[in-house]
C-alpha positions as a Python dict, from the first residue, in 0.01 Angstrom:
ca = {
    (1, 'M'): (0, 0, 0),
    (2, 'L'): (286, 233, 83),
    (3, 'L'): (439, 157, -260),
    (4, 'A'): (106, 225, -427),
    (5, 'I'): (56, 560, -256),
    (6, 'G'): (414, 667, -330),
    (7, 'T'): (377, 571, -697),
    (8, 'G'): (37, 744, -720),
    (9, 'V'): (174, 1065, -568),
    (10, 'W'): (474, 1051, -809),
    (11, 'A'): (234, 1008, -1102),
    (12, 'M'): (26, 1306, -988),
    (13, 'V'): (320, 1543, -954),
    (14, 'F'): (512, 1419, -1258),
    (15, 'M'): (218, 1435, -1493),
    (16, 'S'): (119, 1775, -1355),
    (17, 'A'): (476, 1901, -1422),
    (18, 'L'): (452, 1776, -1780),
    (19, 'M'): (115, 1938, -1837),
    (20, 'R'): (233, 2264, -1676),
    (21, 'G'): (540, 2256, -1905),
    (22, 'M'): (315, 2215, -2209),
    (23, 'T'): (84, 2494, -2106),
    (24, 'D'): (369, 2730, -2017),
    (25, 'Q'): (538, 2664, -2353),
    (26, 'V'): (218, 2736, -2546),
    (27, 'L'): (170, 3054, -2344),
    (28, 'L'): (531, 3166, -2388),
    (29, 'N'): (526, 3094, -2759),
    (30, 'G'): (206, 3297, -2784),
    (31, 'L'): (354, 3586, -2583),
    (32, 'H'): (672, 3567, -2794),
    (33, 'N'): (460, 3632, -3099),
    (34, 'L'): (270, 3918, -2928),
    (35, 'P'): (523, 3991, -2756),
    (36, 'G'): (521, 4124, -2400),
    (37, 'E'): (264, 4099, -2130),
    (38, 'A'): (80, 4411, -2246),
    (39, 'Q'): (53, 4627, -2559),
    (40, 'I'): (-43, 4984, -2640),
    (41, 'H'): (-220, 5054, -2967),
    (42, 'H'): (-433, 5314, -3144),
    (43, 'P'): (-795, 5226, -3050),
    (44, 'Q'): (-874, 5117, -3409),
    (45, 'Y'): (-551, 4930, -3477),
    (46, 'R'): (-668, 4581, -3380),
    (47, 'A'): (-970, 4610, -3612),
    (48, 'D'): (-760, 4750, -3897),
    (49, 'P'): (-382, 4690, -3846),
    (50, 'S'): (-264, 4937, -4107),
    (51, 'V'): (-38, 5241, -4087),
    (52, 'V'): (-348, 5463, -4089),
    (53, 'N'): (-407, 5355, -3729),
    (54, 'S'): (-63, 5436, -3597),
    (55, 'M'): (27, 5615, -3274),
    (56, 'P'): (302, 5858, -3174),
    (57, 'M'): (609, 5737, -2981),
    (58, 'P'): (552, 5735, -2602),
    (59, 'A'): (609, 6076, -2445),
    (60, 'G'): (522, 6273, -2132),
    (61, 'T'): (327, 6086, -1867),
    (62, 'L'): (316, 5761, -2068),
    (63, 'Y'): (691, 5765, -2114),
    (64, 'E'): (741, 5816, -1739),
    (65, 'A'): (495, 5532, -1656),
    (66, 'L'): (687, 5293, -1885),
    (67, 'G'): (997, 5356, -1675),
    (68, 'E'): (830, 5278, -1344),
    (69, 'A'): (883, 4944, -1161),
    (70, 'P'): (790, 4662, -1202),
    (71, 'I'): (801, 4732, -1583),
    (72, 'S'): (1138, 4604, -1693),
    (73, 'A'): (1139, 4690, -2067),
    (74, 'W'): (927, 4824, -2345),
    (75, 'S'): (970, 4849, -2725),
    (76, 'A'): (795, 5048, -2998),
    (77, 'R'): (766, 4890, -3341),
    (78, 'V'): (600, 4931, -3675),
    (79, 'R'): (389, 4626, -3753),
    (80, 'V'): (205, 4604, -4085),
    (81, 'P'): (78, 4339, -4327),
    (82, 'A'): (305, 4319, -4633),
    (83, 'V'): (405, 4107, -4928),
    (84, 'I'): (763, 3982, -4983),
    (85, 'A'): (869, 3879, -5331),
    (86, 'S'): (1180, 3697, -5443),
    (87, 'E'): (1288, 3623, -5804),
    (88, 'R'): (1053, 3315, -5810),
    (89, 'E'): (786, 3339, -5537),
    (90, 'S'): (589, 3586, -5324),
    (91, 'R'): (428, 3549, -4984),
    (92, 'G'): (204, 3747, -4753),
    (93, 'V'): (391, 3828, -4425),
    (94, 'T'): (384, 4052, -4122),
    (95, 'L'): (654, 4312, -4149),
    (96, 'L'): (808, 4428, -3825),
    (97, 'G'): (1008, 4747, -3805),
    (98, 'V'): (1209, 4714, -3482),
    (99, 'D'): (1492, 4856, -3274),
    (100, 'P'): (1705, 4546, -3189),
    (101, 'V'): (1815, 4687, -2851),
    (102, 'T'): (1469, 4744, -2711),
    (103, 'E'): (1328, 4429, -2874),
    (104, 'A'): (1590, 4226, -2682),
    (105, 'G'): (1455, 4375, -2362),
    (106, 'V'): (1101, 4243, -2418),
    (107, 'G'): (1231, 3904, -2543),
    (108, 'A'): (1104, 3950, -2897),
    (109, 'L'): (1417, 3869, -3100),
    (110, 'P'): (1435, 3546, -3305),
    (111, 'D'): (1539, 3236, -3116),
    (112, 'E'): (1844, 3162, -3334),
    (113, 'I'): (2017, 3328, -3630),
    (114, 'V'): (2130, 3033, -3841),
    (115, 'E'): (2283, 3234, -4122),
    (116, 'G'): (2412, 3592, -4138),
    (117, 'R'): (2326, 3836, -3862),
    (118, 'F'): (2040, 4020, -3709),
    (119, 'L'): (1977, 4391, -3763),
    (120, 'N'): (2245, 4626, -3625),
    (121, 'G'): (1996, 4900, -3538),
    (122, 'P'): (1677, 5080, -3641),
    (123, 'E'): (1867, 5234, -3936),
    (124, 'D'): (1977, 4898, -4074),
    (125, 'R'): (1853, 4867, -4434),
    (126, 'G'): (1875, 4486, -4442),
    (127, 'L'): (1604, 4223, -4386),
    (128, 'V'): (1589, 3919, -4160),
    (129, 'I'): (1350, 3637, -4257),
    (130, 'G'): (1268, 3288, -4125),
    (131, 'A'): (1433, 2971, -4256),
    (132, 'S'): (1099, 2824, -4361),
    (133, 'L'): (1010, 3145, -4555),
    (134, 'A'): (1349, 3138, -4727),
    (135, 'R'): (1277, 2792, -4849),
    (136, 'R'): (930, 2882, -4972),
    (137, 'L'): (1064, 3187, -5155),
    (138, 'D'): (1357, 2984, -5294),
    (139, 'T'): (1594, 3255, -5182),
    (140, 'D'): (1900, 3272, -4960),
    (141, 'L'): (2128, 3493, -4757),
    (142, 'G'): (2251, 3795, -4956),
    (143, 'K'): (1979, 3767, -5218),
    (144, 'R'): (1771, 4063, -5305),
    (145, 'V'): (1395, 4072, -5239),
    (146, 'V'): (1115, 4330, -5264),
    (147, 'I'): (880, 4418, -4980),
    (148, 'M'): (547, 4591, -5043),
    (149, 'S'): (283, 4745, -4818),
    (150, 'Q'): (49, 5044, -4809),
    (151, 'D'): (121, 5399, -4692),
    (152, 'P'): (-136, 5623, -4513),
    (153, 'E'): (-273, 5735, -4850),
    (154, 'N'): (-339, 5372, -4949),
    (155, 'N'): (-70, 5384, -5212),
    (156, 'V'): (169, 5095, -5261),
    (157, 'A'): (497, 5151, -5080),
    (158, 'D'): (781, 4919, -5181),
    (159, 'R'): (1154, 4889, -5164),
    (160, 'G'): (1419, 4642, -5266),
    (161, 'T'): (1649, 4507, -4995),
    (162, 'R'): (1892, 4227, -4928),
    (163, 'I'): (1851, 3941, -4682),
    (164, 'V'): (2116, 3992, -4417),
    (165, 'G'): (1999, 3719, -4177),
    (166, 'I'): (1793, 3399, -4161),
    (167, 'Y'): (1648, 3295, -3822),
    (168, 'R'): (1511, 2978, -3674),
    (169, 'A'): (1200, 2991, -3444),
    (170, 'R'): (1039, 2735, -3224),
    (171, 'L'): (739, 2720, -3454),
    (172, 'E'): (763, 2696, -3830),
    (173, 'G'): (456, 2918, -3859),
    (174, 'T'): (654, 3202, -3699),
    (175, 'E'): (935, 3158, -3951),
    (176, 'D'): (678, 3184, -4233),
    (177, 'Q'): (506, 3491, -4096),
    (178, 'L'): (742, 3741, -3927),
    (179, 'V'): (995, 3946, -4127),
    (180, 'Y'): (1224, 4195, -3950),
    (181, 'A'): (1338, 4531, -4076),
    (182, 'G'): (1489, 4843, -3925),
    (183, 'R'): (1215, 5058, -3760),
    (184, 'N'): (1340, 5392, -3899),
    (185, 'V'): (1384, 5245, -4248),
    (186, 'L'): (1030, 5110, -4248),
    (187, 'Q'): (890, 5440, -4118),
    (188, 'E'): (1065, 5617, -4407),
    (189, 'M'): (930, 5366, -4657),
    (190, 'L'): (569, 5402, -4532),
    (191, 'A'): (602, 5780, -4488),
    (192, 'V'): (465, 5784, -4133),
    (193, 'G'): (733, 6002, -3965),
    (194, 'D'): (800, 5879, -3612),
    (195, 'Q'): (465, 5701, -3581),
    (196, 'V'): (460, 5340, -3460),
    (197, 'S'): (200, 5065, -3468),
    (198, 'E'): (236, 4936, -3115),
    (199, 'V'): (433, 4944, -2791),
    (200, 'A'): (506, 4611, -2626),
    (201, 'V'): (558, 4616, -2247),
    (202, 'T'): (696, 4345, -2014),
    (203, 'A'): (757, 4309, -1644),
    (204, 'G'): (899, 3955, -1664),
    (205, 'D'): (599, 3768, -1518),
    (206, 'Y'): (294, 3706, -1730),
    (207, 'R'): (95, 3592, -1421),
    (208, 'R'): (109, 3929, -1246),
    (209, 'V'): (9, 4184, -1510),
    (210, 'S'): (-282, 4315, -1308),
    (211, 'A'): (-33, 4466, -1057),
    (212, 'W'): (92, 4735, -1295),
    (213, 'L'): (-152, 4745, -1589),
    (214, 'P'): (-402, 4995, -1433),
    (215, 'A'): (-132, 5257, -1381),
    (216, 'L'): (-22, 5224, -1739),
    (217, 'Q'): (-381, 5256, -1863),
    (218, 'Q'): (-426, 5571, -1666),
    (219, 'A'): (-108, 5720, -1801),
    (220, 'A'): (-203, 5638, -2166),
    (221, 'G'): (-541, 5808, -2135),
    (222, 'D'): (-844, 5763, -2358),
    (223, 'D'): (-658, 5824, -2683),
    (224, 'L'): (-474, 5490, -2667),
    (225, 'E'): (-580, 5134, -2597),
    (226, 'V'): (-372, 4946, -2333),
    (227, 'L'): (-450, 4570, -2313),
    (228, 'S'): (-296, 4282, -2129),
    (229, 'W'): (-206, 3956, -2299),
    (230, 'M'): (-517, 3798, -2146),
    (231, 'Q'): (-733, 4045, -2339),
    (232, 'L'): (-526, 4019, -2656),
    (233, 'Q'): (-521, 3638, -2645),
    (234, 'P'): (-824, 3517, -2443),
    (235, 'F'): (-764, 3163, -2566),
    (236, 'L'): (-420, 3160, -2393),
    (237, 'D'): (-575, 3302, -2073),
    (238, 'S'): (-842, 3030, -2068),
    (239, 'M'): (-572, 2768, -2092),
    (240, 'L'): (-446, 2859, -1743),
    (241, 'G'): (-788, 2802, -1587),
    (242, 'V'): (-840, 2479, -1776),
    (243, 'Q'): (-495, 2359, -1674),
    (244, 'D'): (-565, 2416, -1304),
    (245, 'G'): (-902, 2238, -1329),
    (246, 'F'): (-762, 1950, -1526),
    (247, 'T'): (-473, 1904, -1280),
    (248, 'L'): (-716, 1887, -988),
    (249, 'I'): (-940, 1637, -1167),
    (250, 'F'): (-643, 1426, -1267),
    (251, 'M'): (-518, 1405, -908),
    (252, 'V'): (-859, 1321, -768),
    (253, 'V'): (-910, 1041, -1028),
    (254, 'I'): (-574, 888, -946),
    (255, 'F'): (-634, 887, -569),
    (256, 'V'): (-989, 762, -598),
    (257, 'A'): (-842, 454, -770),
    (258, 'L'): (-582, 423, -492),
    (259, 'S'): (-840, 467, -217),
    (260, 'F'): (-993, 124, -298),
    (261, 'G'): (-659, -34, -210),
    (262, 'L'): (-631, 175, 100),
    (263, 'V'): (-975, 79, 224),
    (264, 'N'): (-903, -285, 150),
    (265, 'T'): (-578, -268, 352),
    (266, 'L'): (-748, -115, 654),
    (267, 'V'): (-1044, -353, 639),
    (268, 'M'): (-803, -648, 641),
    (269, 'A'): (-624, -485, 933),
    (270, 'V'): (-946, -478, 1126),
    (271, 'F'): (-1019, -847, 1053),
    (272, 'E'): (-666, -952, 1152),
    (273, 'R'): (-665, -744, 1474),
    (274, 'T'): (-1022, -832, 1594),
    (275, 'R'): (-900, -989, 1922),
    (276, 'E'): (-668, -695, 1983),
    (277, 'I'): (-959, -451, 1937),
    (278, 'G'): (-1182, -663, 2161),
    (279, 'L'): (-909, -661, 2434),
    (280, 'Q'): (-880, -278, 2408),
    (281, 'Q'): (-1256, -245, 2452),
    (282, 'A'): (-1256, -481, 2746),
    (283, 'L'): (-987, -274, 2915),
    (284, 'G'): (-1205, 35, 2880),
    (285, 'V'): (-1080, 197, 2561),
    (286, 'R'): (-1361, 406, 2417),
    (287, 'P'): (-1484, 344, 2061),
    (288, 'T'): (-1390, 695, 1963),
    (289, 'L'): (-1022, 630, 2055),
    (290, 'I'): (-1022, 303, 1859),
    (291, 'M'): (-1161, 490, 1558),
    (292, 'L'): (-895, 758, 1607),
    (293, 'Q'): (-622, 497, 1625),
    (294, 'F'): (-710, 354, 1283),
    (295, 'L'): (-736, 700, 1135),
    (296, 'L'): (-391, 788, 1269),
    (297, 'E'): (-250, 467, 1126),
    (298, 'S'): (-398, 560, 794),
    (299, 'L'): (-254, 915, 820),
    (300, 'F'): (92, 778, 896),
    (301, 'L'): (71, 555, 596),
    (302, 'L'): (-42, 847, 377),
    (303, 'V'): (232, 1080, 504),
    (304, 'L'): (507, 821, 437),
    (305, 'G'): (369, 760, 88),
    (306, 'L'): (349, 1136, 26),
    (307, 'G'): (706, 1190, 138),
    (308, 'A'): (834, 909, -86),
    (309, 'G'): (624, 1011, -383),
    (310, 'N'): (708, 1381, -370),
    (311, 'L'): (1081, 1307, -328),
    (312, 'L'): (1071, 1066, -625),
    (313, 'A'): (888, 1322, -834),
    (314, 'W'): (1144, 1588, -749),
    (315, 'L'): (1432, 1357, -834),
    (316, 'T'): (1269, 1259, -1160),
    (317, 'I'): (1163, 1607, -1281),
    (318, 'K'): (1467, 1818, -1189),
    (319, 'P'): (1707, 1637, -1440),
    (320, 'L'): (1441, 1682, -1711),
    (321, 'E'): (1387, 2057, -1669),
    (322, 'S'): (1661, 2119, -1926),
    (323, 'G'): (1421, 1976, -2185),
    (324, 'I'): (1276, 1656, -2330),
    (325, 'D'): (1325, 1613, -2706),
    (326, 'I'): (984, 1551, -2869),
    (327, 'S'): (1097, 1619, -3225),
    (328, 'M'): (948, 1284, -3331),
    (329, 'V'): (603, 1432, -3290),
    (330, 'A'): (705, 1792, -3366),
    (331, 'E'): (442, 1841, -3642),
    (332, 'G'): (160, 1741, -3411),
    (333, 'M'): (294, 1953, -3125),
    (334, 'E'): (323, 2255, -3352),
    (335, 'M'): (-52, 2243, -3413),
    (336, 'M'): (-90, 2298, -3034),
    (337, 'G'): (156, 2587, -3040),
    (338, 'M'): (451, 2394, -2898),
    (339, 'G'): (810, 2348, -3012),
    (340, 'T'): (1024, 2041, -3043),
    (341, 'T'): (1132, 2040, -2677),
    (342, 'L'): (914, 1998, -2369),
    (343, 'Y'): (1025, 2160, -2045),
    (344, 'P'): (856, 2010, -1737),
    (345, 'A'): (756, 2278, -1483),
    (346, 'L'): (756, 2158, -1120),
    (347, 'Q'): (539, 2392, -913),
    (348, 'T'): (518, 2387, -536),
    (349, 'S'): (145, 2450, -558),
    (350, 'D'): (98, 2120, -739),
    (351, 'M'): (285, 1932, -470),
    (352, 'W'): (76, 2100, -199),
    (353, 'M'): (-238, 2018, -394),
    (354, 'S'): (-147, 1656, -425),
    (355, 'T'): (-66, 1645, -50),
    (356, 'A'): (-406, 1795, 41),
    (357, 'I'): (-599, 1564, -189),
    (358, 'V'): (-419, 1252, -62),
    (359, 'V'): (-458, 1340, 306),
    (360, 'I'): (-823, 1450, 284),
    (361, 'L'): (-950, 1177, 55),
    (362, 'G'): (-735, 918, 232),
    (363, 'L'): (-890, 1001, 573),
    (364, 'V'): (-1238, 1004, 423),
    (365, 'A'): (-1176, 656, 274),
    (366, 'S'): (-1046, 534, 607),
    (367, 'L'): (-1359, 639, 798),
    (368, 'L'): (-1557, 324, 714),
    (369, 'P'): (-1299, 64, 829),
    (370, 'A'): (-1221, 280, 1137),
    (371, 'W'): (-1589, 308, 1222),
    (372, 'R'): (-1629, -74, 1182),
    (373, 'A'): (-1340, -127, 1420),
    (374, 'S'): (-1494, 97, 1681),
    (375, 'R'): (-1830, -81, 1660),
    (376, 'L'): (-1703, -439, 1727),
    (377, 'D'): (-1864, -631, 2012),
    (378, 'P'): (-1583, -693, 2270),
    (379, 'V'): (-1713, -1036, 2379),
    (380, 'R'): (-1739, -1170, 2024),
    (381, 'A'): (-1411, -1010, 1933),
    (382, 'L'): (-1226, -1180, 2219),
    (383, 'N'): (-1381, -1517, 2140),
    (384, 'K'): (-1289, -1501, 1767),
    (385, 'T'): (-1035, -1771, 1671),
}
């Protein structure tokens, strides 16, 4: 029974860590594409993401608020739909005009530059595209391509440029979609002055955005829209609630199965110790104390199993936190918004949850055999052979 409880607790914590890791990776990949925990836009930008709905660079009260703790970094960028054309193919993409220094602060740079380099600054006239997009365009590093979009007058704005870098992302869809250019160069091409499409803001913890978002909204005023990642990506937000509920249900189901073994063990203990229980009653031990004795024995068994299971889970998960290669099923995982590596996330809250579930349900399951022990007739119990 001790082995069963320990194994069950290990399964609860280990599987919860895997599911947490999957959820966190989907969330982080989603935030990496946003990026940041909050964004500032023109009120009409999300409905029509064109240069017409641009906003000025942060200044005054908003600029001061962006420098207040716990905000750790922010970045302004031009983000517009565009078409990129090589000598052979053309594709629709999202064109990002960025400042590499500020983008690094919000964690929005590509995961890996596999060829060439990234942009040197907002004045860099080169282009950085994804490896998958380079294959689809049948182009390569150093080749010339044309990018086209619309200016505020709805005229076609285009320019020829060379590919200076090719990046690799966790998701192939990101490589196909995002193309990086210098922010100032893109502003010049689109004739928008110093206007930008959005400002991405981060404080380093996507779970605690509500602590600083109201102050930022107040500083931005009514002329700008300030939204958290939960509002920008409600699907990602719902995943957190679903994850917590699924983890609880998973733990309860596992221990309900274990509780049958626990009840069976305690019932057999009552049968085997019938004479002992009868002797205790004959010596004046009250039924309540006999019931408490069996509940304490059950509690000791549960605590020992919890200790063994939690320790085993910790020893199992810690070496795997550097990542589990799931490249064999990468295509299916990408459909869920995951990459080729799974990073288990061991949370103390999950260990405490498993402890509470095991103790509470274990004691509830132990009530029936403990009650039966306390209700034995002492005369019949002593005469049992």
